NUZAFI-34352 format. One record per residue (C-alpha): residue in three letters; chain; x, y, z. Coordinates in Angstrom, 3 decimals, always signed. Layout:
BEGIN
(ALA,A,(X,Y,Z))
...
***
This chain:
BEGIN
(MET,A,(-117.304,+20.098,-193.432))
(SER,A,(-114.179,+21.498,-192.526))
(ALA,A,(-110.874,+21.258,-194.664))
(HIS,A,(-109.461,+19.152,-191.612))
(ASP,A,(-112.485,+16.739,-191.888))
(ASP,A,(-111.585,+15.663,-195.249))
(VAL,A,(-109.895,+12.322,-195.370))
(THR,A,(-109.920,+11.137,-198.839))
(ALA,A,(-106.999,+13.434,-199.926))
(PRO,A,(-104.622,+12.151,-197.106))
(ARG,A,(-105.764,+8.698,-197.431))
(ASP,A,(-105.114,+8.370,-200.860))
(ALA,A,(-101.486,+9.793,-200.512))
(ILE,A,(-100.673,+7.241,-198.118))
(LEU,A,(-101.743,+4.735,-200.229))
(ARG,A,(-100.021,+5.191,-203.141))
(TRP,A,(-97.044,+5.609,-200.901))
(PHE,A,(-97.863,+2.205,-199.340))
(GLU,A,(-97.723,+0.570,-202.358))
(GLY,A,(-93.816,+1.381,-203.215))
(ALA,A,(-92.443,+1.923,-199.250))
(ALA,A,(-94.475,-1.269,-197.037))
(ARG,A,(-92.013,-3.109,-195.864))
(ARG,A,(-91.965,-6.975,-196.569))
(LEU,A,(-93.475,-9.058,-193.750))
(PRO,A,(-94.361,-12.336,-193.397))
(TRP,A,(-97.750,-11.767,-192.174))
(ARG,A,(-98.158,-9.557,-195.550))
(GLU,A,(-98.159,-12.541,-197.465))
(THR,A,(-101.163,-13.863,-196.486))
(ARG,A,(-104.783,-13.169,-196.064))
(ASP,A,(-105.310,-16.412,-193.561))
(PRO,A,(-106.780,-14.612,-190.861))
(TRP,A,(-105.454,-16.962,-188.443))
(ALA,A,(-102.204,-15.891,-189.632))
(ILE,A,(-103.136,-12.380,-188.940))
(TRP,A,(-104.773,-12.755,-185.808))
(VAL,A,(-101.414,-14.277,-184.114))
(SER,A,(-99.523,-11.602,-185.976))
(GLU,A,(-101.527,-8.836,-184.300))
(VAL,A,(-101.675,-10.409,-180.979))
(MET,A,(-97.352,-10.647,-180.884))
(LEU,A,(-97.430,-7.145,-182.287))
(GLN,A,(-98.924,-5.296,-179.544))
(GLN,A,(-96.271,-3.767,-177.905))
(THR,A,(-93.385,-5.921,-179.451))
(ARG,A,(-90.998,-4.442,-181.938))
(VAL,A,(-91.400,-6.101,-186.041))
(GLU,A,(-87.674,-7.341,-185.726))
(THR,A,(-88.481,-9.532,-182.624))
(VAL,A,(-92.085,-10.913,-183.596))
(ILE,A,(-91.379,-11.965,-187.224))
(PRO,A,(-89.066,-15.295,-185.797))
(TYR,A,(-91.412,-16.258,-183.233))
(PHE,A,(-94.438,-15.526,-185.530))
(GLU,A,(-92.959,-18.097,-187.913))
(ARG,A,(-92.133,-20.530,-185.450))
(PHE,A,(-95.664,-20.472,-183.737))
(LEU,A,(-97.297,-20.969,-186.856))
(ARG,A,(-95.426,-23.449,-188.101))
(ARG,A,(-96.141,-25.520,-184.846))
(PHE,A,(-99.728,-24.127,-184.346))
(PRO,A,(-100.598,-23.640,-188.251))
(THR,A,(-104.309,-23.409,-186.900))
(PRO,A,(-106.881,-22.408,-184.409))
(GLU,A,(-107.376,-26.287,-183.232))
(ALA,A,(-103.785,-26.789,-183.506))
(LEU,A,(-103.318,-24.277,-180.538))
(ALA,A,(-106.534,-25.047,-179.195))
(ALA,A,(-105.309,-28.525,-178.607))
(ALA,A,(-101.847,-27.748,-177.432))
(SER,A,(-100.670,-27.731,-173.531))
(GLU,A,(-100.290,-24.139,-171.836))
(PRO,A,(-96.436,-25.166,-170.774))
(GLU,A,(-95.416,-25.886,-174.616))
(VAL,A,(-97.504,-22.688,-175.835))
(LEU,A,(-95.551,-20.650,-173.365))
(ALA,A,(-92.334,-22.115,-174.201))
(LEU,A,(-92.998,-20.997,-177.785))
(TRP,A,(-93.608,-17.523,-176.302))
(SER,A,(-91.065,-16.764,-174.223))
(GLY,A,(-88.872,-13.811,-174.384))
(LEU,A,(-91.977,-11.928,-176.134))
(GLY,A,(-93.388,-10.774,-172.488))
(TYR,A,(-97.106,-10.172,-171.735))
(TYR,A,(-97.667,-13.772,-171.574))
(ARG,A,(-100.984,-12.705,-170.635))
(ARG,A,(-101.663,-12.412,-174.610))
(ALA,A,(-100.396,-16.242,-175.361))
(ARG,A,(-103.076,-17.528,-172.731))
(PHE,A,(-105.496,-14.711,-174.567))
(LEU,A,(-105.104,-16.347,-177.880))
(GLN,A,(-104.947,-19.942,-176.966))
(ALA,A,(-108.358,-19.161,-174.959))
(GLY,A,(-109.206,-17.784,-178.405))
(ALA,A,(-108.732,-20.432,-180.594))
(ARG,A,(-110.328,-22.939,-178.227))
(ARG,A,(-113.782,-20.668,-178.552))
(VAL,A,(-113.126,-20.616,-182.539))
(ALA,A,(-112.364,-24.516,-182.461))
(GLU,A,(-115.595,-24.956,-180.208))
(ALA,A,(-118.063,-22.645,-181.659))
(HIS,A,(-117.249,-22.075,-184.996))
(GLY,A,(-115.923,-25.362,-186.743))
(GLY,A,(-112.370,-24.146,-186.237))
(GLU,A,(-113.010,-21.119,-189.031))
(VAL,A,(-112.244,-17.648,-187.331))
(PRO,A,(-115.537,-16.187,-187.717))
(ARG,A,(-116.175,-13.251,-190.337))
(ASP,A,(-118.794,-11.369,-188.150))
(PRO,A,(-117.639,-8.466,-186.458))
(ALA,A,(-119.305,-9.149,-183.221))
(ALA,A,(-118.202,-12.719,-183.182))
(LEU,A,(-114.971,-11.622,-183.634))
(ARG,A,(-115.330,-8.890,-180.852))
(ALA,A,(-116.750,-11.906,-178.432))
(LEU,A,(-113.505,-14.308,-178.928))
(PRO,A,(-111.448,-13.912,-175.733))
(GLY,A,(-108.369,-11.192,-175.941))
(VAL,A,(-109.977,-9.892,-179.042))
(GLY,A,(-110.706,-6.102,-178.461))
(ASP,A,(-111.617,-3.087,-180.998))
(TYR,A,(-108.240,-3.174,-182.408))
(THR,A,(-107.591,-6.810,-182.889))
(ALA,A,(-110.955,-7.409,-184.485))
(GLY,A,(-110.452,-4.557,-186.981))
(ALA,A,(-106.934,-5.882,-188.098))
(ILE,A,(-108.783,-9.552,-188.475))
(GLY,A,(-111.751,-7.857,-190.107))
(SER,A,(-110.155,-5.457,-192.468))
(ILE,A,(-107.288,-7.638,-193.457))
(ALA,A,(-108.371,-10.969,-194.016))
(PHE,A,(-112.367,-10.323,-194.883))
(GLY,A,(-112.227,-6.883,-195.996))
(LEU,A,(-114.473,-5.463,-193.561))
(PRO,A,(-114.670,-1.396,-193.415))
(MET,A,(-113.313,-1.893,-189.975))
(ALA,A,(-111.215,+0.603,-188.198))
(LEU,A,(-108.058,-0.071,-186.300))
(VAL,A,(-106.306,+2.264,-183.811))
(ASP,A,(-102.906,+1.423,-182.374))
(GLY,A,(-100.116,+3.804,-180.968))
(ASN,A,(-99.389,+4.417,-185.028))
(VAL,A,(-102.423,+5.094,-185.705))
(GLU,A,(-103.206,+7.428,-182.921))
(ARG,A,(-100.181,+9.324,-183.945))
(VAL,A,(-100.825,+9.413,-187.895))
(LEU,A,(-104.280,+10.593,-187.614))
(THR,A,(-104.545,+13.015,-184.349))
(ARG,A,(-101.039,+14.716,-186.028))
(LEU,A,(-103.033,+14.944,-189.783))
(HIS,A,(-106.062,+16.105,-188.284))
(ALA,A,(-104.617,+18.153,-185.252))
(LEU,A,(-106.931,+16.772,-182.467))
(ALA,A,(-106.308,+18.388,-179.450))
(GLY,A,(-107.003,+16.300,-176.288))
(ASP,A,(-105.745,+13.097,-174.771))
(PRO,A,(-106.685,+10.705,-177.422))
(ARG,A,(-106.902,+7.533,-174.487))
(ALA,A,(-109.453,+9.691,-172.504))
(PRO,A,(-113.149,+8.684,-173.525))
(ALA,A,(-114.082,+11.728,-175.599))
(GLY,A,(-110.547,+11.736,-177.308))
(ARG,A,(-111.042,+7.695,-178.252))
(LYS,A,(-114.538,+7.906,-179.143))
(ARG,A,(-113.397,+10.889,-182.000))
(LEU,A,(-110.551,+8.918,-182.590))
(TRP,A,(-112.350,+5.892,-183.705))
(ALA,A,(-114.786,+7.393,-185.618))
(LEU,A,(-112.279,+9.500,-187.867))
(ALA,A,(-110.173,+6.196,-188.360))
(ALA,A,(-113.412,+4.236,-189.268))
(ARG,A,(-113.842,+7.047,-191.823))
(TYR,A,(-110.556,+6.178,-193.284))
(ALA,A,(-111.692,+2.331,-193.306))
(ASP,A,(-114.707,+3.191,-195.336))
(HIS,A,(-112.694,+2.423,-198.440))
(PRO,A,(-112.583,-0.515,-201.130))
(GLY,A,(-109.419,-1.887,-199.735))
(PRO,A,(-109.719,-1.099,-195.685))
(GLY,A,(-106.724,-3.681,-195.034))
(ASP,A,(-104.230,-1.486,-197.267))
(VAL,A,(-105.724,+1.534,-195.601))
(ASN,A,(-105.084,+0.348,-191.998))
(GLN,A,(-101.960,-1.339,-192.769))
(SER,A,(-100.369,+1.882,-194.649))
(LEU,A,(-101.477,+4.062,-191.541))
(MET,A,(-99.501,+1.790,-189.402))
(GLU,A,(-96.393,+1.580,-190.902))
(LEU,A,(-96.661,+5.112,-191.453))
(GLY,A,(-96.647,+5.509,-188.071))
(ALA,A,(-94.045,+2.920,-187.594))
(THR,A,(-91.238,+4.233,-190.270))
(VAL,A,(-91.874,+8.040,-190.712))
(CYS,A,(-94.508,+9.386,-188.514))
(ALA,A,(-92.363,+8.489,-185.538))
(PRO,A,(-93.114,+10.160,-181.990))
(THR,A,(-89.860,+12.202,-181.431))
(ALA,A,(-88.424,+12.824,-184.680))
(PRO,A,(-90.932,+12.638,-187.367))
(ARG,A,(-89.550,+12.543,-190.939))
(CYS,A,(-91.921,+15.302,-192.168))
(LEU,A,(-89.927,+16.193,-195.070))
(THR,A,(-90.366,+12.805,-196.989))
(CYS,A,(-93.870,+12.366,-195.191))
(PRO,A,(-96.443,+11.688,-198.260))
(ALA,A,(-99.218,+13.060,-196.004))
(ARG,A,(-97.454,+16.271,-195.271))
(PRO,A,(-99.490,+18.574,-197.987))
(HIS,A,(-102.139,+17.482,-195.833))
(CYS,A,(-101.333,+17.316,-192.259))
(ALA,A,(-102.531,+19.978,-189.801))
(ALA,A,(-99.757,+19.317,-187.532))
(ALA,A,(-97.151,+19.881,-190.274))
(ARG,A,(-98.665,+23.498,-191.342))
(ALA,A,(-98.409,+24.480,-187.838))
(GLY,A,(-94.784,+23.438,-187.604))
(GLU,A,(-95.574,+21.513,-184.324))
(PRO,A,(-96.363,+17.648,-185.402))
(THR,A,(-94.549,+16.061,-181.724))
(ARG,A,(-97.607,+18.816,-179.853))
(TYR,A,(-99.606,+15.646,-180.911))
(PRO,A,(-100.763,+13.224,-179.695))
(GLU,A,(-101.524,+14.923,-176.557))
(LYS,A,(-101.731,+13.174,-173.593))
(VAL,A,(-101.641,+13.195,-170.217))
(ALA,A,(-98.655,+12.651,-168.380))
(ARG,A,(-98.747,+8.765,-166.993))
(ALA,A,(-97.598,+7.207,-163.518))
(ALA,A,(-93.844,+6.353,-163.365))
(PRO,A,(-93.372,+2.438,-163.063))
(ARG,A,(-93.303,+1.883,-159.516))
(GLU,A,(-89.721,+0.718,-157.908))
(GLU,A,(-89.550,-2.335,-156.603))
(ARG,A,(-86.505,-4.364,-154.800))
(TRP,A,(-86.167,-8.458,-155.341))
(ALA,A,(-83.714,-10.415,-154.281))
(ALA,A,(-83.028,-13.971,-157.110))
(LEU,A,(-81.273,-17.228,-155.986))
(VAL,A,(-79.176,-19.003,-158.689))
(ALA,A,(-78.569,-22.219,-156.815))
(THR,A,(-76.978,-24.982,-159.142))
(ARG,A,(-76.507,-28.748,-158.814))
(ALA,A,(-74.053,-31.024,-160.760))
(ASP,A,(-74.594,-27.742,-163.690))
(ARG,A,(-78.127,-27.985,-163.336))
(VAL,A,(-79.780,-24.804,-162.077))
(TRP,A,(-83.209,-24.698,-160.014))
(LEU,A,(-86.112,-23.169,-161.460))
(VAL,A,(-89.593,-23.133,-159.733))
(PRO,A,(-93.103,-21.982,-160.672))
(SER,A,(-93.552,-18.247,-160.592))
(ALA,A,(-95.489,-17.068,-157.622))
(LEU,A,(-96.114,-13.878,-158.996))
(GLY,A,(-99.211,-13.064,-161.399))
(ARG,A,(-97.132,-11.252,-163.996))
(TRP,A,(-95.411,-14.770,-165.273))
(GLU,A,(-97.588,-17.333,-163.927))
(GLY,A,(-97.379,-20.506,-164.897))
(MET,A,(-93.487,-19.815,-166.242))
(LEU,A,(-90.383,-21.212,-164.425))
(VAL,A,(-87.872,-18.786,-162.426))
(PRO,A,(-85.276,-18.587,-160.390))
(PRO,A,(-86.398,-18.595,-156.732))
(LEU,A,(-87.477,-14.896,-155.703))
(ALA,A,(-88.298,-12.761,-152.745))
(PRO,A,(-88.613,-9.558,-151.900))
(ALA,A,(-85.624,-7.767,-150.959))
(ARG,A,(-84.932,-7.103,-147.077))
(ASP,A,(-82.651,-4.248,-146.129))
(GLY,A,(-79.824,-5.314,-143.996))
(ALA,A,(-80.829,-9.304,-143.760))
(SER,A,(-80.234,-11.837,-145.970))
(THR,A,(-83.198,-13.870,-147.499))
(PRO,A,(-84.293,-16.911,-146.151))
(TRP,A,(-84.119,-18.969,-149.470))
(PRO,A,(-86.110,-22.455,-148.618))
(ALA,A,(-82.859,-24.766,-149.432))
(THR,A,(-79.239,-25.643,-147.814))
(LEU,A,(-77.082,-23.676,-149.787))
(LEU,A,(-73.295,-23.723,-150.173))
(ASP,A,(-70.605,-21.770,-151.622))
(VAL,A,(-72.861,-18.340,-151.441))
(ARG,A,(-71.565,-15.477,-153.355))
(PRO,A,(-73.423,-12.011,-154.127))
(CYS,A,(-73.425,-11.586,-158.276))
(GLY,A,(-74.362,-7.837,-158.347))
(SER,A,(-78.047,-6.531,-159.896))
(VAL,A,(-80.159,-6.508,-162.847))
(THR,A,(-82.617,-4.190,-163.942))
(HIS,A,(-86.249,-5.327,-165.460))
(VAL,A,(-88.781,-2.567,-166.558))
(LEU,A,(-92.245,-3.706,-167.221))
(THR,A,(-95.031,-1.928,-167.530))
(HIS,A,(-96.087,-0.868,-164.413))
(ALA,A,(-93.140,-1.617,-162.392))
(ARG,A,(-89.351,-0.876,-162.380))
(MET,A,(-87.411,-4.382,-160.395))
(THR,A,(-84.048,-3.960,-159.099))
(ILE,A,(-82.992,-7.603,-158.785))
(GLU,A,(-80.436,-8.755,-156.732))
(VAL,A,(-78.341,-11.813,-157.660))
(THR,A,(-77.243,-14.795,-155.388))
(ALA,A,(-75.547,-17.480,-156.809))
(ALA,A,(-75.043,-20.978,-154.378))
(THR,A,(-74.531,-24.515,-154.696))
(LEU,A,(-77.367,-26.433,-153.781))
(ALA,A,(-76.245,-28.794,-150.803))
(ALA,A,(-79.404,-31.497,-151.706))
(PRO,A,(-81.967,-32.024,-154.633))
(PRO,A,(-84.739,-29.163,-154.066))
(ALA,A,(-87.990,-29.968,-152.432))
(GLU,A,(-90.267,-28.140,-155.120))
(GLY,A,(-89.549,-26.757,-158.597))
(ARG,A,(-86.602,-28.467,-160.724))
(LEU,A,(-83.095,-28.642,-161.892))
(VAL,A,(-82.660,-27.862,-165.281))
(SER,A,(-79.845,-28.470,-167.242))
(PRO,A,(-78.289,-25.562,-170.129))
(ASP,A,(-79.933,-28.097,-172.997))
(GLU,A,(-83.574,-27.750,-171.681))
(LEU,A,(-83.728,-24.021,-170.951))
(ASP,A,(-84.694,-23.398,-174.953))
(GLY,A,(-87.724,-26.015,-174.501))
(LEU,A,(-89.004,-24.670,-171.130))
(ALA,A,(-91.634,-21.672,-170.413))
(VAL,A,(-89.720,-19.092,-168.974))
(PRO,A,(-90.008,-15.454,-169.224))
(LYS,A,(-86.817,-13.244,-170.215))
(VAL,A,(-85.922,-11.960,-166.374))
(THR,A,(-85.054,-16.064,-165.984))
(ARG,A,(-82.134,-15.891,-168.679))
(ARG,A,(-81.263,-12.168,-167.413))
(VAL,A,(-80.878,-12.984,-163.766))
(LEU,A,(-79.127,-16.478,-164.759))
(SER,A,(-76.589,-14.864,-167.436))
(GLN,A,(-76.281,-11.987,-164.353))
(ALA,A,(-74.929,-14.951,-161.910))
(GLY,A,(-72.603,-17.181,-164.834))
(TRP,A,(-75.172,-20.074,-165.911))
(PRO,A,(-74.393,-21.503,-167.871))
(ALA,A,(-70.585,-21.560,-167.074))
(GLY,A,(-68.385,-21.278,-169.870))
***
């Protein structure tokens, strides 16, 4: 075994550092597998500080899988509103329903049963299994990927099939420890707070003496990745139409916000006005907003108007009602661009 294959020394150094440096986060105050599951789903592609209030509100309303299983989808999406990536909420509810139906309302301890839950892949199963149940299960997220590829100078794209297999095998060796949950959390914490993507704090890193990339003086070389395609450019038109201080929202016809309420949206038309399905008064342009998703960059031209008659579809919403509805972040951005609510 080469020195680069040794995991004991870096693992022990990172664990010692984690004992004193770990941030106080609400999901670290519990070993409840349901709370850990909720936190890990919310943390996917979302910043910790954004997640904290959502996590606390969500668990107050849905303290068990059975509570979430019994809820309506609009209520679930309303509590998720603003977090984005709404498929996560739907998968989480589908998983909760499977737990309620097949596991007596208890999150299963068995790794195979965990991975069989809707929306639970290797990463989420590893988090629940290691943190809640103390099972020697690995996990790899972006932070762990960055830490391990730098520590061991792993060349090649870690998200390609061969690179992924090698990285997960290495992570499994780290998790082969009496405290696998602490190991996994320490690796994630190091990546989140010290081993940053572009400006790693190598001088204060507890694993620096064991890091092959730091020894070579090129930590940001890793992880090596193939360039990803840029988000496609999309042009849209949005209508913010009001009647008696209430705004018109409709169910999204786009898969990306399925089941949620948005202002009427339509593809932008060069040199032509958008044929909105309503009689409008006082039509006025309000500029544009840019909304970036994983695979698309939306430039949305916003038009404000007054509805001459109640709309035939959708609903009129007051400012007080908005917070209780399932609306994506783009809805609030478009409404704000149009100056609604006034004042």
